[in-house]
C-alpha positions, 0 to 999 in steps of 0.5 A: 460668021464672025457673031458665031466666032464671038460667041465661040470667043467668050462663052468660057469667059461668060461660064466663069462669071457666072460661076463667080456670081453663084459662088458669091451668092451661095456662099453663106447659103445651103446648097441651093439651085439648078444642079446639072448633071450628065451621066451614060444612059445605062449607068444613069438608070441602073445607078444613079438615079436610084442615089440621086432619090435620097440626094434629093430628099436631104437637099431639096433646095436642090433641083436636078437637072440630068440628062443622060446620055453617050455624047461627050460633052464640054463642061464649061460650055454645055453649062454641066455640072457633073458628068459620068462617063466611061473610058480613060481618065481625062487630061487637062482642066477637068478633076477625075475621080475614078468610080468604078473599073469597067470591066466587060464581061461577056453574058448569057442566061443559063438557059440559052447556054444549055441549049447552045452551049457555052464558047470557049474560044473566040471561034466558037463565041462567033457562031453565037448571035450577039446582043450588041450596043449602039454608041453615039457614032456606030454600033460597038464591035466586039474585040478578041486578042488572039495569037496575033493580036487585037482583032475585031470578032465578026458577030452576027448580031440579033438586036442592037440597042443603044440602051443597055437594060434592054440587052440585059432583058433580052439575054435574060430571055435567052436571045443571045449572049451580050457583052457589057460592063460588069457593074450593068450585069453585077445583079443580074450575074448575082441572081443567075439570071445570067451566067459570065462566060469566060473565054480562052482569050481576052474578049472587049470593046476595046483593045486593052486599054485601062478603063474605069466610070468616072464622076467628071467635074471643073475645079471651079465650080466644086466651090460652088455649096451644090456641087460640093455636096454632090461630087462627095455623095455621089463619089461615097454612094457609087464608087467602088471599094477599089474605085477612088 
């Protein structure tokens, strides 16, 4: 127990020394070394990994170490250079660059809506099967806003997964209604594979708090060339016009 306590106390200092060593060693060199990136699975698969293909070609001396997870990370403790997460901008020593809105959209396939009808109210929505996302701790419950305020909707799941792409696939296969971030549905909505559903009352996975997709890093790490070039590339490539 004493050893574990000691490690917790010195970890931040060791991480600072590691950054200093790396900064000095790369001061006059081209960006190189291992770049550790953590991102939400769906965002990583749909947007980050395609963007990193071009980045890797432009910077062959940087080894990309990408971890896709919904779990929270401590950038210093977990030795992660860059993280991409959805939610509210974090406070403290973490720098956050807003990439996109995290607005949630209800959607279903045209064939499903033609067969079962399009819900227009919360009471009608709960009659439909739901394709639901499983977060790190539990299934993410849908929230609706009515005259009495926000409340959890008693949805009947037809499919549950922590893989957003499989939820979209099930929706395209007419299995039910999905509620996901607009950036995860954007291409399918554009092609007409899915249709947005607009209710008389708001529906989301939170209770009205402002949310976004943020690129996160420590200010001390930004001075390392590999981190700096990656941050600016990803903000330029993934940032929406109304993003940063």
